C-alpha positions, -999 to 999 in steps of 0.1 A, spaced: -201 -52 389 -179 -46 419 -150 -22 413 -120 -21 438 -117 10 458 -86 26 444 -57 29 471 -48 66 479 -11 68 478 -10 88 508 24 80 522 41 84 488 22 118 485 33 129 520 69 118 514 69 139 481 55 169 496 78 169 527 108 165 504 92 194 483 90 172 452 57 188 442 55 175 407 58 141 419 31 148 447 9 162 418 14 133 396 5 108 423 -28 128 429 -34 130 393 -31 91 390 -53 85 419 -79 108 405 -79 89 372 -80 57 390 -110 68 411 -127 82 381 -124 49 363 -135 27 394 -167 50 398 -177 46 362 -178 8 367 -194 4 401 -230 2 411 -228 21 445 -263 11 455 -252 -26 452 -219 -23 470 -207 -15 506 -202 21 512 -178 15 540 -145 14 518 -157 44 498 -162 63 531 -128 51 543 -112 64 511 -130 98 516 -118 101 549 -81 97 541 -87 122 512 -101 145 536 -73 144 559 -50 148 532 -67 177 518 -65 192 553 -28 187 555 -24 202 521 -43 231 533 -22 238 561 10 235 540 -4 261 517 -14 283 543 20 281 561 36 287 527 16 316 519 25 333 553 62 327 547 59 344 514 38 373 527 65 378 555 93 376 527 75 403 508 74 426 539 109 420 547 119 429 510 97 460 512 114 470 546 149 465 532 141 483 500 124 511 521 157 511 544 179 513 512 162 541 497 163 562 530 200 553 535 208 568 500 
């Protein structure tokens, strides 16, 4: 049986991320994951072309790399905010 390779909702996920609609992005990725698992359960990978599956994997990898960059940027912002807060508290404590 040949299962269709699920379409990664890449544009929608990126739009949700940039709009900071994280729940929407997570829901889209969860739906894609479910569709992918269902497709993989119903396909004989030894009897189908690997090219579309490889292309999907490449797109998923690119999206994951972008998510990692966003995560790292967010972590850096949070760390900076924490340092600034500690600095402000120290200044306030010293100022009396």
